N, C-alpha and C positions, 0 to 999 in steps of 0.2 A: 656319811657326812651330811649333816643338816645344812640347808642353804637358804638364801633369800631369793632364789630364782623360781623355785617351785616347792610344793608342799612335801615332795617325796624325799626320803634319804637317798643320796647318791653314793654308791660304794665303789665305783670304778668307771672305766670307759669301755666302749665297744663300738662296733661298726654297724651301719645301717643294714649291710648285707648279712650280718651274723650278730644280731643284737642279743643282749642279756638283760634280765630284770635289773632295775635300779642302777642303770648306767647312763652316762652322758655320751652323746654322739653328735655328728653334724651331717647334713645332707644338702647337696646342690640340686638345682632344678633339673639338670641334665640327666639325673638318675632318679627322678621323682617316682618312677614306677616301683622302686625298691621300698617305698613306704609300706607296701603290703607285708614286708618282713616283720613289721611291728605288731602284727595281729596275734602272735603267739607269745608275746612277752608283756610285762607290766611295768608301769611307773618309771619310764625312761624320761630323761631330759633331752630334747631334740632341738638343736639350733638348725634352722632351715632358711634357705634363701628366700628373699622377699618375692611375693607373687605366686608362691606355690599354693595349691589347693589341698588342704589337709582333710581327709575323710572324717566325717563327724564321729564315726564309731571309734576312731583312734584318739580323738581329743578327750574322751572320757577316761582313758586308761593311761595317757601320757601327757607330759607337759611340753608344749611346742612354743619356741621363741623365734620370731622372725628377725632376720638380720641381713644387712647388706653384704656382710662378709662373715658367714656362719663359721668358717674354719677359724678365723681369728677369735671370735667369741668363744668357740669351743676351746681353743688353745688357752685363753685366759682363764676359763673355768677349770681346766685340767691343771694348770699351774697352781691354782689355789688348792685344788684337791690334793695334789702331790705334796704341797707344803704341809698340809694337815697330816698326811701319811708320814712324811719324813720327821715331823716333830715327834710323833709317837715312837718311831723307830730309833731316833737319836737318844731317847731316854733308856734304851736297852744297851746292854754292855757286852763287849767281847772279853773272852778270857783266853789266856795262853795255856794250852794244854801241855801235859807232860811229853806229848809227842812233838811239840814244837810248832804246832799250827794254831791259828786263832779260830775260836768257835763262838758264834753268836747265840742268841737266846731263841727259844722255841724251835729248836732244830731236832730232826729225827734222822738218825743214821742206822741202817740195818746192821745185822750181825756180820762179823768177819770182814769189816772194812779195814783198809790199809790207807792211811793218809800221811804223806811225808811232811817234813818241816817246811815252813814258809807259806803254807796254804792258808786261805781265809775262807771259812764257811759261814755265810751270812745268816742273818735272822730269818726264821720261818722256812729255811730250806728243808726239803725232804729228799733223802737218798736211800735207796734200797740196799739189799744185802750184797756182800761180796764186791763192794766198790774198791777200786784201786785209783787213788788220786795222787799224782806225783807232784814233786816240789814246786812251790810258788804258784799253784793254780788258785784262782779266785772263783768261787761259786756263790752267786746271790740270786734271789728271785727265781728259784728253780725247784722243780719237782722231778726227780730222777729215779728210774726203775732199778732193777737188779742187774748185777754183773756189768756194772759201768766201769770203763777204763779210760782215764784221761791222762795224757802225757804232760810234761812240764810246761809251766809258764802260759797256761791257757786261761782265758777269761770267759766265764759263762754267766749270763744274766746281767750283763752290763747295759748301759743306756744305748738305745738305738739312735740312728741319725735321722731325727724327725724335726723338721724346721717349718716355720711359718714366717710371714712378713706382717709388720704393723702398718699403720696408716702412712707412715713416712718411708716405707720400703725397707726398713731395717729388719734383718733376719734375726729371729730369736728361736730358742729351743722349746719344743713342745715335749713335756716329760713323757717317757714311755711308761705306760700304766699296766702293761701285761707282764707275763713272765715267760720262762722257758720250761717246756715240758718234754722230757726225754724218756723214751721207752726202755725196754730191756735189751741187754747185750749190745749196747752202743759203745763205740770207741771213737775217741777224739784225739787228734794229733797235737804235736808241739805248736805253741804260738797260734792257736786258733782264737777267733773272736766269735762268740755266739751271743747276739743281742736279744734283749727282751722284746716281746711284742709291744707295739705302740699302744694298741687298745685291745687286741686279742692276744693270743699266745704264739710264740715261736715253737714249732713242734719238730722233734726228731723221733721218728717211730722206731720200732724194734729193728735191731741188726743194722742200723746205719753205721757206716765206717767213714771217718774223715781223716785224711792225711794231714801233714803239717801245713801251716800257713794258709788255712782256709778261712774265708770270711763268710759267716752266716749272719745275715742282717735281721732286722725286726720282721715279724709276721711271716716268715717263710714256713712252709710245710714240706717236710721230707718224709716220704712214706718208707715202708719196709725195704730192707736189703738194697739200699742205695749206696754206691761207692763213689767217693769224691777224693781223688788224688791231690797232690800238693799244689798250692797256689791258686785254687779256684776261687772266684769272687762272684757273689750273687747280689742282685738288687732285692729290695723289699717286696713282700707279697708274692714271691715266686712259689709255685707249687710243683714239686717233683714227685711223680708217681713211682710206684714200687719197681724195683729191679733196674733202675737207671744207672748208667755209668757216665760220670762226668770227667772228661780228660784233664790232664795237667795244664795249669795256667789258663783255663778257659774262663770266660766271663758271660754271665747270664743277666740280661736286663730285668728290671723290676716288672712285676705283674705278668711274667711269662709262665706258662704251664708246660712242663716237660712230660710227655706221655709215657706210659708204662713200657719198660724194657728198651727205651731209647738209648742211644749212645751219642754223647757229645764229644767230638774229636778234640785232640790236643790243641790248645790255643784258640779254639773256636770262640767267636763273639756272637752270642745268641741274642737276637733282637726280636724274634717272633716265637710264638708257641710251637712246640715240636710234636708231631704225631706219634702215637705209640709205635714202638718198634723201629722208628726211623734212625738213620745214622746221619748226623749233620757235621760238616766241616767248614772251615774257612772264616773269613771276615768280610761281610756278614755271613753267618753260618747258613749253609744251604744243604739240602739232602744230597748225599753222595750218590753219584751215578753208579748203578749196578750193571756189570757186564754179563 
Protein backbone atom coordinates (compact mmCIF):
# COMPACT_ATOMS: atom_id res chain seq x y z
CA UNK A 1 0.00 0.00 0.00
CA UNK A 2 1.38 3.42 -0.99
CA UNK A 3 0.85 6.08 1.67
CA UNK A 4 1.38 9.74 2.47
CA UNK A 5 3.33 9.08 5.69
CA UNK A 6 6.55 7.72 4.17
CA UNK A 7 7.97 6.96 0.75
CA UNK A 8 7.92 3.19 1.17
CA UNK A 9 5.12 0.80 0.20
CA UNK A 10 3.73 -0.74 3.40
CA UNK A 11 2.35 -4.25 2.95
CA UNK A 12 1.38 -5.25 6.47
CA UNK A 13 2.14 -4.91 10.16
CA UNK A 14 4.76 -6.45 12.46
CA UNK A 15 6.33 -6.05 15.91
CA UNK A 16 9.47 -4.25 16.93
CA UNK A 17 10.76 -7.49 18.47
CA UNK A 18 10.16 -9.45 15.26
CA UNK A 19 10.03 -6.94 12.40
CA UNK A 20 9.57 -7.66 8.71
CA UNK A 21 10.43 -5.57 5.65
CA UNK A 22 7.86 -2.99 4.50
CA UNK A 23 5.63 -3.21 7.56
CA UNK A 24 4.25 -0.74 10.08
CA UNK A 25 4.79 -1.00 13.84
CA UNK A 26 5.03 1.10 17.01
CA UNK A 27 7.45 1.28 19.91
CA UNK A 28 7.31 2.83 23.37
CA UNK A 29 10.26 4.40 25.17
CA UNK A 30 10.35 1.68 27.85
CA UNK A 31 11.47 -0.86 25.23
CA UNK A 32 13.72 1.54 23.29
CA UNK A 33 16.53 -1.04 23.35
CA UNK A 34 14.57 -3.15 20.87
CA UNK A 35 15.26 -0.61 18.13
CA UNK A 36 18.31 -2.77 17.41
CA UNK A 37 15.95 -5.36 15.92
CA UNK A 38 15.47 -3.04 12.95
CA UNK A 39 19.07 -3.43 11.78
CA UNK A 40 18.31 -6.50 9.68
CA UNK A 41 15.13 -5.30 7.92
CA UNK A 42 14.31 -2.48 5.52
CA UNK A 43 11.72 0.17 4.74
CA UNK A 44 9.52 -0.03 7.84
CA UNK A 45 7.22 2.69 9.12
CA UNK A 46 7.80 3.07 12.86
CA UNK A 47 5.61 5.21 15.12
CA UNK A 48 7.65 5.92 18.25
CA UNK A 49 7.10 7.73 21.52
CA UNK A 50 8.26 11.32 21.76
CA UNK A 51 11.71 11.83 23.27
CA UNK A 52 13.30 8.64 21.93
CA UNK A 53 16.77 8.80 20.38
CA UNK A 54 16.76 7.06 17.01
CA UNK A 55 20.18 5.82 15.82
CA UNK A 56 21.27 7.56 12.64
CA UNK A 57 22.01 4.31 10.80
CA UNK A 58 18.36 3.30 11.20
CA UNK A 59 16.95 6.56 9.88
CA UNK A 60 18.43 5.89 6.43
CA UNK A 61 16.58 2.58 6.03
CA UNK A 62 13.29 3.23 7.88
CA UNK A 63 10.71 5.97 8.30
CA UNK A 64 10.26 7.13 11.92
CA UNK A 65 7.28 9.18 13.08
CA UNK A 66 7.28 10.70 16.58
CA UNK A 67 3.95 10.72 18.44
CA UNK A 68 2.61 11.31 21.92
CA UNK A 69 0.56 8.11 21.59
CA UNK A 70 2.30 5.90 19.02
CA UNK A 71 -0.07 2.97 19.60
CA UNK A 72 -3.04 5.11 18.59
CA UNK A 73 -1.27 6.45 15.49
CA UNK A 74 -0.29 2.90 14.58
CA UNK A 75 -3.89 1.76 15.07
CA UNK A 76 -5.22 4.48 12.78
CA UNK A 77 -2.71 3.58 10.10
CA UNK A 78 -3.52 -0.14 10.36
CA UNK A 79 -7.26 0.58 10.10
CA UNK A 80 -6.62 2.37 6.80
CA UNK A 81 -4.33 -0.43 5.63
CA UNK A 82 -6.95 -3.04 6.50
CA UNK A 83 -9.67 -1.13 4.66
CA UNK A 84 -7.47 -1.16 1.55
CA UNK A 85 -7.01 -4.93 1.93
CA UNK A 86 -10.70 -5.58 2.57
CA UNK A 87 -11.72 -3.55 -0.45
CA UNK A 88 -9.65 -5.86 -2.65
CA UNK A 89 -10.95 -9.04 -0.98
CA UNK A 90 -14.59 -7.94 -1.22
CA UNK A 91 -14.24 -7.85 -4.98
CA UNK A 92 -13.57 -11.60 -4.84
CA UNK A 93 -16.41 -14.11 -4.91
CA UNK A 94 -17.40 -17.24 -3.02
CA UNK A 95 -18.94 -20.18 -4.85
CA UNK A 96 -21.08 -22.97 -3.46
CA UNK A 97 -19.44 -26.26 -4.35
CA UNK A 98 -21.14 -29.56 -5.17
CA UNK A 99 -20.04 -30.73 -1.74
CA UNK A 100 -22.15 -28.05 -0.06
CA UNK A 101 -19.38 -25.82 1.25
CA UNK A 102 -18.37 -22.31 0.19
CA UNK A 103 -15.00 -21.79 -1.46
CA UNK A 104 -13.24 -18.44 -1.93
CA UNK A 105 -10.80 -17.40 -4.62
CA UNK A 106 -7.05 -18.05 -4.76
CA UNK A 107 -7.44 -21.16 -2.57
CA UNK A 108 -5.15 -24.20 -2.63
CA UNK A 109 -6.37 -27.52 -1.17
CA UNK A 110 -4.20 -30.65 -1.35
CA UNK A 111 -5.23 -34.01 -2.68
CA UNK A 112 -7.55 -36.36 -0.81
CA UNK A 113 -9.25 -33.59 1.17
CA UNK A 114 -12.67 -34.24 2.73
CA UNK A 115 -14.78 -31.14 3.45
CA UNK A 116 -18.34 -31.42 4.79
CA UNK A 117 -21.33 -29.17 3.99
CA UNK A 118 -21.67 -25.77 5.66
CA UNK A 119 -17.94 -25.04 5.75
CA UNK A 120 -16.45 -21.76 4.49
CA UNK A 121 -12.93 -21.73 3.06
CA UNK A 122 -11.86 -18.09 2.68
CA UNK A 123 -9.82 -16.34 0.02
CA UNK A 124 -6.07 -17.07 -0.16
CA UNK A 125 -6.26 -20.06 2.22
CA UNK A 126 -3.70 -22.85 1.76
CA UNK A 127 -4.47 -26.39 3.00
CA UNK A 128 -2.25 -29.46 2.56
CA UNK A 129 -3.15 -33.00 1.57
CA UNK A 130 -5.42 -35.42 3.48
CA UNK A 131 -7.37 -32.70 5.30
CA UNK A 132 -10.60 -33.61 7.09
CA UNK A 133 -12.77 -30.54 7.71
CA UNK A 134 -16.10 -31.30 9.38
CA UNK A 135 -19.41 -29.45 9.09
CA UNK A 136 -19.78 -25.67 9.60
CA UNK A 137 -16.09 -24.95 10.12
CA UNK A 138 -14.84 -21.55 8.92
CA UNK A 139 -11.23 -21.18 7.79
CA UNK A 140 -9.84 -17.79 6.73
CA UNK A 141 -6.42 -16.11 6.69
CA UNK A 142 -4.66 -19.45 7.18
CA UNK A 143 -1.90 -21.68 5.87
CA UNK A 144 -2.34 -25.30 6.98
CA UNK A 145 -0.10 -28.34 6.52
CA UNK A 146 -0.81 -31.99 5.72
CA UNK A 147 -3.07 -34.42 7.59
CA UNK A 148 -5.12 -31.69 9.25
CA UNK A 149 -8.26 -32.76 11.16
CA UNK A 150 -10.80 -30.24 12.43
CA UNK A 151 -14.10 -31.05 14.10
CA UNK A 152 -17.45 -29.29 13.69
CA UNK A 153 -18.25 -25.61 14.22
CA UNK A 154 -14.71 -24.31 14.65
CA UNK A 155 -13.49 -20.89 13.50
CA UNK A 156 -9.89 -20.53 12.30
CA UNK A 157 -8.32 -17.25 11.19
CA UNK A 158 -10.93 -14.96 12.73
CA UNK A 159 -10.30 -11.48 14.18
CA UNK A 160 -8.31 -11.33 17.39
CA UNK A 161 -9.32 -9.21 20.39
CA UNK A 162 -6.96 -6.27 19.91
CA UNK A 163 -8.19 -2.91 21.17
CA UNK A 164 -6.89 0.63 21.67
CA UNK A 165 -8.27 3.89 23.08
CA UNK A 166 -8.70 7.24 21.36
CA UNK A 167 -8.13 10.70 22.88
CA UNK A 168 -11.52 10.57 24.59
CA UNK A 169 -10.93 7.17 26.14
CA UNK A 170 -13.26 5.31 23.79
CA UNK A 171 -12.26 1.75 22.99
CA UNK A 172 -11.95 0.81 19.31
CA UNK A 173 -10.82 -2.26 17.41
CA UNK A 174 -7.36 -2.51 15.86
CA UNK A 175 -7.56 -4.85 12.85
CA UNK A 176 -5.64 -8.10 13.08
CA UNK A 177 -3.21 -8.08 10.16
CA UNK A 178 -1.51 -11.47 10.59
CA UNK A 179 -2.73 -14.96 9.86
CA UNK A 180 -2.81 -18.49 11.31
CA UNK A 181 -0.03 -20.92 10.39
CA UNK A 182 -0.69 -24.58 11.21
CA UNK A 183 1.80 -27.42 10.75
CA UNK A 184 1.33 -31.10 9.89
CA UNK A 185 -0.75 -33.69 11.78
CA UNK A 186 -2.63 -31.07 13.79
CA UNK A 187 -6.07 -31.83 15.26
CA UNK A 188 -8.58 -29.20 16.39
CA UNK A 189 -11.70 -29.97 18.43
CA UNK A 190 -15.34 -28.89 18.29
CA UNK A 191 -16.12 -25.19 18.84
CA UNK A 192 -12.55 -23.95 18.96
CA UNK A 193 -11.61 -20.35 18.22
CA UNK A 194 -8.19 -19.75 16.65
CA UNK A 195 -7.53 -16.06 16.04
CA UNK A 196 -5.23 -14.41 13.52
CA UNK A 197 -2.05 -12.79 14.69
CA UNK A 198 -2.52 -9.08 15.27
CA UNK A 199 0.73 -8.17 13.50
CA UNK A 200 2.68 -11.43 13.45
CA UNK A 201 1.15 -14.90 13.03
CA UNK A 202 -0.63 -17.32 15.34
CA UNK A 203 1.32 -20.59 15.09
CA UNK A 204 0.39 -24.22 15.79
CA UNK A 205 3.35 -26.48 15.05
CA UNK A 206 3.34 -30.17 14.05
CA UNK A 207 1.31 -32.70 16.05
CA UNK A 208 -0.53 -30.14 18.21
CA UNK A 209 -3.80 -31.59 19.54
CA UNK A 210 -6.64 -29.38 20.77
CA UNK A 211 -9.79 -30.72 22.42
CA UNK A 212 -13.24 -29.05 22.36
CA UNK A 213 -13.95 -25.47 23.47
CA UNK A 214 -10.34 -24.25 23.44
CA UNK A 215 -9.61 -20.54 22.88
CA UNK A 216 -6.42 -19.80 20.94
CA UNK A 217 -5.91 -16.01 20.77
CA UNK A 218 -3.83 -13.80 18.53
CA UNK A 219 -0.06 -14.25 18.31
CA UNK A 220 0.21 -17.43 20.35
CA UNK A 221 2.96 -19.92 19.47
CA UNK A 222 2.34 -23.59 20.28
CA UNK A 223 5.30 -25.85 19.54
CA UNK A 224 5.32 -29.54 18.60
CA UNK A 225 3.41 -32.27 20.44
CA UNK A 226 1.44 -30.03 22.79
CA UNK A 227 -1.86 -31.43 24.12
CA UNK A 228 -4.66 -29.10 25.22
CA UNK A 229 -7.80 -30.78 26.67
CA UNK A 230 -11.24 -29.17 26.76
CA UNK A 231 -11.99 -25.68 28.02
CA UNK A 232 -8.49 -24.22 28.14
CA UNK A 233 -8.18 -20.46 27.59
CA UNK A 234 -5.02 -18.55 26.68
CA UNK A 235 -4.13 -14.88 26.50
CA UNK A 236 -2.35 -13.29 23.55
CA UNK A 237 1.38 -13.71 22.89
CA UNK A 238 1.66 -16.88 24.96
CA UNK A 239 4.51 -19.20 23.92
CA UNK A 240 4.11 -22.90 24.70
CA UNK A 241 7.20 -25.03 24.15
CA UNK A 242 7.15 -28.61 22.86
CA UNK A 243 5.71 -31.51 24.83
CA UNK A 244 3.57 -29.42 27.20
CA UNK A 245 0.28 -30.77 28.59
CA UNK A 246 -2.35 -28.17 29.52
CA UNK A 247 -5.08 -29.43 31.86
CA UNK A 248 -8.87 -29.17 31.49
CA UNK A 249 -10.36 -25.71 32.08
CA UNK A 250 -7.02 -24.07 32.79
CA UNK A 251 -6.30 -20.40 32.03
CA UNK A 252 -2.98 -18.92 30.93
CA UNK A 253 -2.31 -15.19 31.14
CA UNK A 254 -1.09 -13.22 28.13
CA UNK A 255 2.67 -13.04 27.39
CA UNK A 256 3.48 -16.07 29.55
CA UNK A 257 5.96 -18.73 28.38
CA UNK A 258 5.42 -22.40 29.26
CA UNK A 259 8.66 -24.39 29.23
CA UNK A 260 9.27 -27.67 27.44
CA UNK A 261 7.46 -30.76 28.84
CA UNK A 262 5.75 -28.76 31.60
CA UNK A 263 2.35 -29.83 32.92
CA UNK A 264 -0.43 -27.36 33.72
CA UNK A 265 -2.85 -28.90 36.19
CA UNK A 266 -6.62 -29.07 35.75
CA UNK A 267 -8.23 -25.68 36.42
CA UNK A 268 -4.89 -23.96 37.03
CA UNK A 269 -4.65 -20.18 36.58
CA UNK A 270 -1.19 -19.48 35.20
CA UNK A 271 -0.06 -15.88 35.77
CA UNK A 272 3.73 -16.33 35.42
CA UNK A 273 6.04 -18.19 33.08
CA UNK A 274 6.59 -21.88 33.87
CA UNK A 275 9.99 -23.58 33.91
CA UNK A 276 10.67 -26.57 31.62
CA UNK A 277 9.49 -29.84 33.15
CA UNK A 278 7.60 -28.16 36.00
CA UNK A 279 4.15 -29.22 37.21
CA UNK A 280 1.98 -26.30 38.31
CA UNK A 281 -1.43 -26.39 40.00
CA UNK A 282 -3.88 -24.06 41.68
CA UNK A 283 -4.97 -20.42 41.49
CA UNK A 284 -2.60 -18.73 41.08
CA UNK A 285 -0.66 -21.69 39.71
CA UNK A 286 2.41 -22.73 41.70
CA UNK A 287 4.88 -25.61 41.34
CA UNK A 288 3.56 -28.79 42.88
CA UNK A 289 5.56 -29.99 45.86
CA UNK A 290 7.28 -33.29 45.20
CA UNK A 291 7.46 -35.85 48.00
